[in-house]
N, C-alpha and C positions, 0 to 999 in steps of 0.2 A: 504494503499498499505508501510507505512508505517512496522506497522508489520512484512510482507512477509521479505522487507529488512530483517529486523535483523531478522528476524529466517531464511531466506540464508546464512549472517553472520555466528551467530548463529551454522548452519549444518559444514561454512568450520573453523570456529574457534572450530570447538567442541575439539578437541583433544587439543590442544593449551592453549583455557579459558572457558574449563568447568566451572570452577568454575563463571566468565562473564557474560557469559552463562543461568549460572542462577539464576545471579542480574539484570541480565537487567529484563528476564523474570518475 
């Protein structure tokens, strides 16, 4: 469930926080 949430947030903030998304994953 948490992974899904992170993935969703990553998708939303993909353009804004591409680096952060990579760090989280």
